[in-house]
LOSE-387342 format. One line per field, with one value per residue (C-alpha): residue number from 1; residue in one letter; z, x, y. Coordinates in Angstrom, 2 decimals, decimal comma. Layout:
BEGIN
num	(NUM  ...)
residu	(A  ...)
z	(Z  ...)
x	(X  ...)
y	(Y  ...)
//
This chain:
BEGIN
num	(1  2  3  4  5  6  7  8  9  10  11  12  13  14  15  16  17  18  19  20  21  22  23  24  25  26  27  28  29  30  31  32  33  34  35  36  37  38  39  40  41  42  43  44  45  46  47  48  49  50  51  52  53  54  55  56  57  58  59  60  61  62  63  64  65  66  67  68  69  70  71  72  73  74  75  76  77  78  79  80  81  82  83  84  85  86  87  88  89  90  91  92  93  94  95  96  97  98  99  100  101  102  103  104  105  106  107  108  109  110  111  112  113  114  115  116  117  118  119  120  121  122  123  124  125  126  127  128  129  130  131  132  133  134  135  136  137  138  139  140  141  142  143  144  145  146  147  148  149  150  151  152  153  154  155  156  157  158  159  160  161  162  163  164  165  166  167  168  169  170  171  172  173  174  175  176  177  178  179  180  181  182  183  184  185  186  187  188  189  190  191  192  193  194  195  196  197  198  199  200  201  202  203  204  205  206  207  208  209  210  211  212  213  214  215  216  217  218  219  220  221  222  223  224  225  226  227  228  229  230  231  232  233  234  235  236  237  238  239  240  241  242  243  244  245  246  247  248  249  250  251  252  253  254  255  256  257  258  259  260  261  262  263  264  265  266  267  268  269  270  271  272  273  274  275  276  277  278  279  280  281  282  283  284  285  286  287  288  289  290  291  292  293  294  295  296  297  298  299  300  301  302  303  304  305  306  307  308  309  310  311  312  313  314  315  316  317  318  319  320  321  322  323  324  325  326  327  328  329  330  331  332  333  334  335  336  337  338  339  340  341  342  343  344  345  346  347  348  349  350  351  352  353  354  355  356  357  358  359  360  361  362  363  364  365  366  367  368  369  370  371  372  373  374  375  376  377  378  379  380  381  382  383  384  385  386  387  388  389  390  391  392  393  394  395  396  397  398  399  400  401  402  403  404  405  406  407  408  409  410  411  412  413  414  415  416  417  418  419  420  421  422  423  424  425  426  427  428  429  430  431  432  433  434  435  436  437  438  439  440  441  442  443  444  445  446  447  448  449  450  451  452  453  454  455  456  457  458  459  460  461  462  463  464  465  466  467  468  469  470  471  472  473  474  475  476  477  478  479  480  481  482  483  484  485  486  487  488  489  490  491  492  493  494  495  496  497  498  499  500  501  502  503  504  505  506  507  508  509  510  511  512  513  514  515  516  517  518  519  520  521  522  523  524  525  526)
residu	(M  A  A  K  F  S  Q  D  D  G  D  V  V  V  I  I  G  S  G  A  G  G  G  T  L  A  N  A  L  A  K  Q  G  I  R  S  V  V  L  E  A  G  K  R  Y  E  M  S  D  I  E  N  D  E  W  A  M  F  N  K  I  S  W  L  D  K  R  I  A  T  G  S  W  D  V  A  R  N  H  P  N  L  P  A  W  I  V  K  A  V  G  G  S  S  V  H  W  A  G  V  A  L  R  F  R  D  F  E  F  R  M  R  S  E  N  G  D  I  K  G  A  N  L  L  D  W  P  L  D  Y  E  E  L  E  P  W  Y  A  K  A  E  Q  H  M  G  V  T  G  P  T  T  G  M  P  Y  H  Q  W  H  N  S  F  K  V  L  A  S  G  A  Q  R  I  G  Y  K  E  I  Q  S  G  P  M  A  I  N  T  Q  P  Y  D  N  R  P  G  C  Q  Q  I  G  F  C  M  Q  G  C  R  I  G  A  K  W  S  T  L  Y  T  D  I  P  R  A  E  A  T  G  Y  C  E  V  R  P  Q  S  M  A  L  R  I  E  H  D  A  R  G  R  V  N  A  V  V  Y  A  D  A  E  G  R  Q  Q  R  Q  K  A  R  V  V  C  V  A  G  N  S  I  E  S  P  R  L  L  L  N  S  E  S  S  T  F  K  D  G  L  A  N  S  S  G  Q  V  G  R  N  Y  M  C  H  T  T  A  G  I  Y  A  V  M  P  K  P  V  H  M  Y  R  G  T  T  C  A  G  I  I  S  D  E  S  Y  N  D  P  A  R  G  F  V  G  G  Y  R  L  E  I  L  S  L  G  L  P  F  M  S  A  F  L  D  P  T  P  Q  G  W  G  R  G  F  T  A  K  M  E  R  Y  D  H  M  S  G  V  W  L  C  G  E  D  L  P  V  E  S  N  R  I  T  L  H  G  T  E  K  D  Q  Y  G  L  P  V  P  V  V  H  K  D  D  H  P  F  D  V  A  M  R  D  H  G  V  E  Q  T  R  K  C  Y  E  A  V  G  A  S  E  V  I  R  L  P  S  Y  P  A  S  H  N  M  G  T  N  R  M  S  A  K  A  A  D  G  V  V  N  K  W  G  Q  S  H  D  I  P  N  L  F  V  S  D  G  S  Q  F  T  T  S  G  G  Q  N  P  T  L  T  I  V  A  L  A  L  R  Q  A  D  H  I  G  K  L  I  S  Q  R  A  L)
z	(212,53  215,48  218,94  220,45  224,36  226,64  228,73  231,58  231,00  234,29  233,29  230,26  230,88  229,78  228,28  228,02  224,81  221,75  221,14  221,91  225,20  224,94  221,53  222,36  225,54  223,77  221,36  223,96  226,14  223,17  222,39  225,87  225,36  227,67  226,61  226,43  225,41  224,14  224,67  222,23  222,35  218,58  215,42  213,50  210,35  207,69  206,08  202,81  205,14  205,48  203,33  202,63  203,77  206,95  207,92  206,79  208,89  211,93  211,76  211,15  213,86  216,60  220,05  219,72  222,75  224,89  227,24  229,00  229,32  232,17  233,47  232,10  229,18  225,67  224,85  227,67  225,34  221,83  222,14  225,35  224,42  222,74  225,19  223,52  219,95  220,28  218,44  219,08  217,08  216,99  217,07  219,27  218,89  217,31  214,19  214,72  215,94  213,85  214,41  216,70  218,79  221,64  224,77  227,97  229,06  232,36  234,28  233,47  235,55  238,68  238,40  242,00  242,87  240,28  240,92  244,56  245,79  243,29  244,63  242,96  241,51  242,73  241,58  242,09  240,98  238,73  240,87  238,08  236,19  232,73  233,21  234,18  231,26  228,54  227,40  226,85  224,92  222,56  222,50  221,62  218,91  217,15  217,55  216,10  213,58  214,89  212,50  213,98  215,61  217,20  213,96  211,45  209,43  208,16  209,12  206,97  204,12  205,11  203,29  202,49  205,62  207,89  205,65  206,34  210,08  210,33  208,40  210,93  213,79  212,76  212,37  215,79  217,29  217,67  216,91  217,78  214,40  212,91  211,11  213,67  215,42  213,87  213,88  210,27  207,80  205,70  203,94  204,10  207,72  209,52  206,24  206,09  203,20  203,40  203,67  200,54  202,10  201,35  204,25  206,02  208,76  211,38  209,43  209,49  207,32  204,12  203,17  206,63  206,71  210,10  213,20  214,40  216,45  213,86  211,27  213,40  217,02  217,01  213,91  215,04  218,48  216,92  214,51  217,44  218,69  221,98  221,59  220,73  219,84  220,37  218,82  219,70  223,44  225,72  229,16  231,70  234,88  236,53  239,14  242,21  244,32  248,20  248,49  246,56  243,39  240,21  238,34  235,54  233,17  232,21  228,81  226,24  222,93  219,36  220,22  223,54  225,50  228,70  228,58  231,29  230,66  233,55  234,00  235,76  235,21  233,93  232,43  231,74  228,53  227,54  227,72  230,53  230,27  229,99  232,13  235,42  234,56  234,45  237,75  239,33  237,91  239,34  242,89  245,37  249,01  249,18  247,05  247,75  245,89  243,02  242,24  243,11  244,76  248,25  247,77  246,24  243,15  240,60  237,88  239,29  238,00  234,46  231,92  228,19  227,47  227,42  223,61  221,18  217,37  215,72  212,06  209,92  206,57  204,30  201,40  199,08  198,63  201,08  200,44  203,85  203,15  200,75  203,27  206,43  208,98  211,81  210,52  212,01  215,45  217,25  220,65  222,12  224,60  225,71  228,95  232,56  232,97  235,65  234,57  231,82  234,33  234,15  234,77  232,28  228,57  225,32  221,77  218,48  216,10  212,47  212,10  208,35  208,37  205,50  204,34  206,20  209,69  209,24  209,02  211,94  214,20  213,05  214,19  215,79  215,99  212,39  213,52  213,87  210,45  208,46  206,51  208,70  208,68  204,97  204,51  206,53  204,76  201,27  202,19  203,29  200,64  202,11  205,50  207,77  211,27  214,65  217,51  220,81  222,92  226,42  230,25  231,68  235,53  237,31  239,34  241,61  240,63  237,21  237,01  235,40  237,37  236,84  235,83  238,70  236,35  232,56  231,41  228,10  225,75  228,20  231,37  232,66  234,04  231,25  232,06  233,15  232,24  234,17  233,22  234,42  233,62  236,14  235,96  234,78  231,93  230,84  231,07  228,99  226,23  225,97  225,86  223,02  221,11  221,26  220,20  217,32  216,08  216,27  214,02  211,48  211,37  210,91  207,51  206,55  207,82  207,19  210,16  212,93  214,26  217,49  217,24  220,08  221,81  220,08  221,76  223,48  221,71  224,58  227,47  230,57  234,23  236,08  237,27  238,14  239,23  242,59  245,03  247,95  247,65  249,30  246,54  243,48  241,91  240,47  241,27  238,68  236,85  236,37  238,79  241,29  244,70  245,99  243,83  242,68  239,69  238,21  235,86  234,07  230,67  229,04  229,43  232,49  234,55  233,83  236,87  235,12  231,36  230,17  227,15  224,90  222,89  225,16  222,55  222,71  226,46  226,52  224,24  226,30  229,50  227,96  226,78  230,24  231,78  229,73  230,69  234,34  234,02  232,25  235,29  238,10  236,13  235,77  239,70  240,06  241,65  239,70)
x	(-78,21  -75,53  -76,46  -75,18  -75,44  -75,11  -71,89  -74,20  -76,20  -75,28  -77,19  -74,89  -72,33  -68,79  -66,52  -62,91  -61,38  -63,07  -61,04  -61,94  -63,24  -64,63  -66,12  -67,66  -69,15  -70,57  -72,37  -73,66  -74,98  -76,76  -78,48  -80,08  -81,14  -78,30  -76,87  -73,08  -70,43  -67,02  -64,03  -61,31  -57,82  -57,06  -58,47  -61,22  -60,17  -62,35  -61,73  -60,73  -57,75  -56,30  -53,13  -51,45  -48,16  -46,40  -44,60  -47,49  -49,98  -47,67  -47,06  -50,94  -52,37  -49,83  -49,90  -46,62  -47,01  -43,90  -43,60  -40,48  -39,57  -37,36  -36,14  -34,12  -36,60  -35,31  -37,55  -36,14  -32,82  -34,26  -37,38  -37,07  -39,78  -42,03  -42,72  -46,12  -47,24  -50,82  -53,23  -54,34  -57,43  -61,16  -61,30  -58,12  -55,85  -58,58  -57,59  -53,97  -54,26  -53,68  -56,95  -55,91  -58,88  -57,96  -60,02  -58,13  -57,77  -59,46  -56,32  -55,25  -58,08  -56,48  -52,61  -52,14  -53,99  -52,53  -48,84  -48,85  -46,88  -44,13  -41,15  -41,08  -44,44  -47,54  -49,81  -53,58  -56,49  -59,11  -62,43  -64,25  -63,59  -63,68  -67,19  -68,51  -67,03  -67,57  -71,15  -69,64  -66,68  -69,19  -71,12  -67,81  -66,92  -70,23  -70,08  -66,78  -66,76  -64,29  -63,44  -64,02  -67,05  -68,91  -69,65  -69,10  -66,67  -63,66  -60,16  -57,95  -55,98  -52,27  -49,80  -46,38  -44,86  -47,24  -46,72  -42,96  -43,52  -46,08  -44,09  -41,20  -43,68  -45,19  -41,63  -40,68  -44,01  -46,39  -49,88  -52,06  -51,57  -54,26  -54,76  -56,96  -59,19  -59,17  -61,47  -60,92  -63,75  -62,93  -66,31  -68,85  -70,06  -71,78  -71,90  -68,07  -66,32  -64,03  -60,32  -58,24  -54,99  -53,53  -51,14  -51,28  -53,67  -51,64  -51,90  -55,74  -57,72  -58,46  -61,41  -63,01  -62,63  -61,02  -63,20  -62,56  -64,80  -63,73  -66,24  -68,55  -69,48  -68,72  -71,07  -73,51  -73,73  -74,04  -76,64  -78,96  -78,94  -77,69  -74,01  -71,97  -68,15  -65,90  -62,61  -59,51  -60,76  -57,99  -59,25  -57,23  -58,86  -62,03  -63,82  -66,13  -68,77  -68,66  -69,85  -66,79  -68,84  -67,37  -69,53  -67,50  -64,51  -62,42  -60,78  -58,86  -60,52  -58,86  -57,75  -56,34  -59,44  -60,47  -63,95  -65,93  -68,61  -70,87  -71,55  -73,67  -71,09  -67,36  -65,79  -62,09  -61,02  -57,88  -55,41  -52,99  -50,87  -53,23  -56,17  -53,82  -52,29  -55,60  -56,69  -53,28  -53,79  -57,35  -55,97  -57,98  -58,01  -60,47  -58,48  -54,87  -53,32  -55,51  -59,00  -59,81  -56,43  -57,15  -55,16  -52,21  -52,37  -53,22  -50,46  -48,88  -48,51  -47,99  -47,80  -47,13  -46,72  -43,35  -42,58  -39,90  -39,70  -37,88  -37,14  -35,63  -33,80  -34,97  -33,27  -36,03  -37,98  -40,90  -42,34  -43,90  -45,45  -47,93  -50,78  -52,73  -50,22  -50,90  -52,90  -51,02  -50,93  -49,06  -50,61  -48,79  -46,93  -50,01  -50,53  -49,32  -46,26  -43,84  -41,42  -40,32  -38,89  -41,76  -45,49  -48,29  -48,09  -47,38  -48,36  -46,16  -47,87  -46,71  -46,02  -45,47  -43,71  -43,42  -39,83  -40,00  -40,87  -38,67  -35,69  -36,69  -37,41  -34,23  -32,15  -33,86  -30,56  -29,72  -26,58  -25,32  -26,32  -23,47  -22,70  -24,05  -27,37  -27,63  -26,53  -29,65  -32,00  -30,83  -32,31  -35,95  -37,73  -36,40  -37,66  -40,48  -40,96  -42,88  -44,03  -43,88  -46,89  -46,77  -47,74  -46,20  -46,10  -47,58  -44,65  -45,79  -42,79  -43,73  -45,82  -46,93  -45,98  -46,06  -42,68  -41,55  -40,83  -41,37  -44,82  -46,81  -48,57  -51,55  -49,42  -49,93  -46,86  -45,49  -46,24  -43,12  -43,56  -41,21  -40,66  -38,21  -38,48  -39,47  -36,95  -39,84  -40,24  -36,77  -37,14  -40,22  -38,58  -35,63  -37,73  -39,94  -37,01  -35,38  -38,59  -39,11  -35,21  -36,08  -39,25  -37,32  -34,12  -36,43  -37,34  -33,58  -33,24  -29,82  -30,13  -32,44  -32,52  -33,99  -35,02  -34,89  -38,36  -40,68  -42,87  -45,84  -49,00  -50,46  -50,58  -52,47  -52,82  -52,32  -55,94  -56,36  -59,60  -59,55  -62,01  -60,76  -60,50  -57,02  -55,60  -56,54  -58,52  -61,84  -64,26  -65,32  -67,33  -64,73  -66,29  -64,03  -63,93  -63,74  -66,18  -69,42  -70,08  -66,40  -65,55  -62,58  -63,35  -59,94  -57,04  -55,83  -58,43  -56,57  -55,50  -53,05  -51,90  -52,71  -50,72  -53,36  -53,74  -55,99  -58,54  -61,24  -61,17  -61,52  -64,55  -66,12  -65,64  -67,00  -70,22  -70,56  -69,87  -72,38  -75,10  -74,16  -74,20  -77,71  -79,04  -77,60  -79,12  -82,51  -82,21  -81,34  -78,07  -76,03)
y	(-173,66  -174,19  -173,03  -170,02  -169,78  -166,77  -166,60  -165,80  -169,04  -170,97  -174,02  -175,37  -178,16  -176,50  -179,08  -178,14  -180,07  -181,40  -184,90  -188,36  -187,58  -184,06  -184,44  -187,80  -186,53  -183,35  -185,46  -188,02  -185,35  -183,43  -186,63  -186,38  -182,76  -181,65  -178,26  -177,85  -175,22  -176,86  -174,67  -175,72  -174,29  -174,81  -173,71  -175,43  -177,22  -178,86  -182,05  -180,04  -178,59  -182,17  -182,50  -185,83  -184,37  -185,10  -182,03  -179,56  -181,40  -181,58  -177,86  -177,07  -179,29  -180,02  -178,55  -176,59  -174,23  -174,56  -177,26  -178,34  -182,16  -183,24  -186,61  -189,63  -190,47  -190,00  -187,30  -184,75  -185,00  -185,26  -183,25  -180,87  -178,58  -181,20  -184,05  -184,85  -185,35  -184,27  -181,97  -178,44  -178,11  -179,11  -182,95  -182,95  -185,87  -187,94  -186,13  -187,53  -190,99  -193,90  -195,80  -198,86  -199,58  -202,15  -202,94  -203,29  -206,82  -207,77  -208,04  -204,53  -202,96  -204,77  -204,56  -203,76  -207,07  -209,09  -207,92  -206,61  -203,79  -203,02  -200,98  -197,59  -197,77  -196,09  -198,96  -199,12  -200,94  -199,14  -198,71  -200,49  -203,70  -204,95  -206,57  -203,19  -201,44  -204,07  -203,03  -199,53  -200,87  -202,39  -199,13  -197,33  -199,87  -199,35  -195,68  -195,51  -198,16  -200,62  -203,43  -206,66  -208,84  -205,90  -204,19  -207,26  -205,18  -207,26  -206,47  -204,46  -206,25  -206,95  -204,77  -205,44  -204,19  -206,21  -209,45  -209,10  -208,87  -211,50  -214,08  -213,40  -213,53  -216,74  -218,39  -217,65  -219,30  -216,10  -216,88  -213,84  -211,92  -209,74  -206,38  -204,84  -203,97  -200,47  -197,60  -197,14  -198,31  -201,29  -200,69  -198,03  -197,37  -194,65  -192,36  -192,58  -194,48  -197,41  -197,02  -196,55  -197,35  -193,97  -194,06  -190,75  -191,82  -189,79  -186,67  -186,79  -189,00  -186,75  -189,12  -189,63  -193,36  -193,06  -192,13  -188,67  -186,26  -183,47  -184,84  -187,17  -186,40  -182,46  -181,63  -184,21  -182,55  -179,08  -180,19  -181,00  -177,45  -178,33  -177,86  -174,74  -175,17  -172,20  -172,77  -170,70  -170,60  -171,48  -172,37  -170,27  -171,31  -172,77  -170,83  -171,90  -170,58  -170,15  -173,68  -175,00  -175,89  -175,11  -172,45  -170,80  -171,20  -168,15  -168,55  -166,52  -166,06  -165,79  -162,22  -163,12  -161,38  -162,98  -164,28  -165,87  -168,61  -169,59  -173,35  -175,88  -178,81  -178,68  -181,45  -181,22  -183,10  -181,08  -184,13  -185,50  -182,42  -179,55  -181,06  -181,16  -177,95  -176,20  -177,68  -176,55  -172,99  -172,92  -172,77  -170,38  -169,41  -172,54  -174,91  -173,83  -176,77  -176,41  -177,88  -181,40  -181,94  -182,65  -186,07  -184,31  -186,64  -183,90  -183,97  -187,10  -190,63  -189,42  -192,39  -192,60  -196,40  -198,21  -197,71  -198,09  -197,94  -200,92  -200,91  -203,56  -203,52  -206,30  -208,11  -206,84  -203,59  -203,38  -199,88  -199,57  -196,19  -198,08  -198,91  -197,94  -196,79  -199,11  -202,01  -204,86  -206,01  -208,94  -209,60  -212,70  -210,56  -208,89  -210,76  -210,58  -212,80  -211,58  -214,37  -212,05  -209,74  -207,14  -206,87  -206,27  -206,94  -205,13  -205,26  -205,02  -202,77  -202,27  -198,58  -197,59  -193,97  -191,81  -190,72  -187,28  -188,74  -191,86  -189,41  -187,29  -190,35  -192,34  -189,54  -186,56  -184,44  -183,48  -181,87  -185,55  -186,64  -188,25  -191,29  -193,70  -191,98  -191,55  -195,24  -196,24  -193,86  -195,07  -198,26  -196,78  -198,49  -201,88  -201,16  -202,42  -201,18  -201,75  -199,60  -201,10  -200,49  -201,61  -201,08  -198,01  -198,18  -195,39  -193,33  -190,71  -188,41  -188,73  -185,73  -182,37  -179,49  -175,58  -173,74  -171,51  -168,59  -169,16  -168,16  -168,78  -166,38  -165,99  -165,27  -168,89  -170,96  -173,30  -177,02  -179,20  -182,90  -185,12  -188,76  -191,34  -195,10  -197,67  -200,45  -202,82  -200,28  -200,70  -204,47  -204,52  -202,33  -204,52  -207,60  -206,16  -204,68  -208,35  -210,12  -207,87  -208,53  -212,19  -211,62  -209,67  -211,72  -214,81  -213,52  -212,41  -208,77  -207,55  -204,88  -203,90  -200,43  -199,38  -195,73  -193,13  -192,75  -190,15  -187,50  -189,13  -189,64  -191,78  -189,56  -191,02  -190,50  -187,33  -187,21  -190,82  -192,59  -194,19  -195,74  -193,89  -190,07  -190,16  -192,19  -190,33  -187,23  -188,86  -191,65  -194,42  -191,98  -189,50  -187,31  -185,28  -186,73  -183,07  -181,15  -183,15  -180,86  -181,26  -184,34  -185,46  -186,93  -187,68  -190,06  -188,26  -190,38  -193,58  -195,33  -197,47  -197,38  -200,87  -202,27  -201,06  -197,78  -195,62  -193,97  -196,75  -196,74  -192,95  -193,03  -195,90  -193,97  -190,70  -192,48  -193,89  -190,60  -188,93  -191,46  -190,84  -187,10  -187,24  -189,41  -186,89  -184,01  -185,70  -186,53  -182,62  -184,00  -181,54)
//
């Protein structure tokens, strides 16, 4: 029987969001006997609700509340009201993610020390290093079921699309080519089945081979009796007492009525748009610029990885839709080599899109469709494609702000997501596109197509970690510099983006944070 806690119970930890950060945190706290209430803005779906249909699932689970994209990035033109492709449902974006589970490289925690002060970038070292996080990476890999040496699970079999890319990569001299690590089982693990290569990974895994808090951490946390999940509960503001300690979260329930849950600790795990938005919306006479914002850094340094979609038309059919969406990674460029004209590294990740999404991403402006578009789509079965994932430098003016006049259904200001590329981001993207072109042309591609950027699935920064309170929002535990019982538990705490998909690091940090919160509670420090 799932627990149900009183709204007047001021001894619970309130976790806002149920994805990779919030869901993992709830389960890890429950294992310690620490009670939590998880407020999730979206609905709760069961595995039986997952459909192998790209648009049906996009419309069912995506966060489609109005947001405004501004700046020079492609998304402001192509998707002005959809800057991010993330999930509003129990499980958060762990329902949608493709399963790539990469660790940061050691240099990615110290980008400022490695590269110095870079003009136009707000670069900072993380207040922790790889050595400190390494045991938590191992725990996260075991927890999620990541293929590779930690679990002993073999990597995924190579599907046609990756075979094409890998062959070309080998011909141009690349050597770090493998179909993992992935948090998608290749054999039964943790009471979940092995992958069946169905190919709808980003719509939600219908059989549960892919790790998601929807059917792992959340139900397990509830089963302990120490966790209550409240779906369709949109956090509106965080309140505090006369000492400046947070003590309650006001939220709107499924009927739009305002409710108030008292709290001993509040952990914000909404995502890198909603988390700073909530802190900014929680301003008061004590915190005039929003909660945890004495540095002025809340909402700033928004990062979403330097990305591009690159698709090649091959001489023979490939049928890229047959196989795991992203099981194929080339890592030779994932090191810091400023001689290339940028800092940080990137990965080339196979991205096997279904026909509906391929058409939308090939040209997101249907009014411009014509013979050129249809000629490409006629060759869909001959295509293989890559998603470039690379370091995105923190820029202070890339930020989340509150719209001056436009309000959402709860009466809150709509978030504005502003993003301009740093010159190094542009140089990295161009380099990655050219290297991918070489790979595909080495195996006879007749055409290589660079797609416009998609809405961001990797959202980071905006509440960053820092050693000094003046430089960021939280310390190395995700704990607010300003308010000791307020934590940030999602990707918004990233100091830099790295060139790696963020989910494994979010989970490692959440497991580590849960351990730290448990110690502080036992010491009566919270």
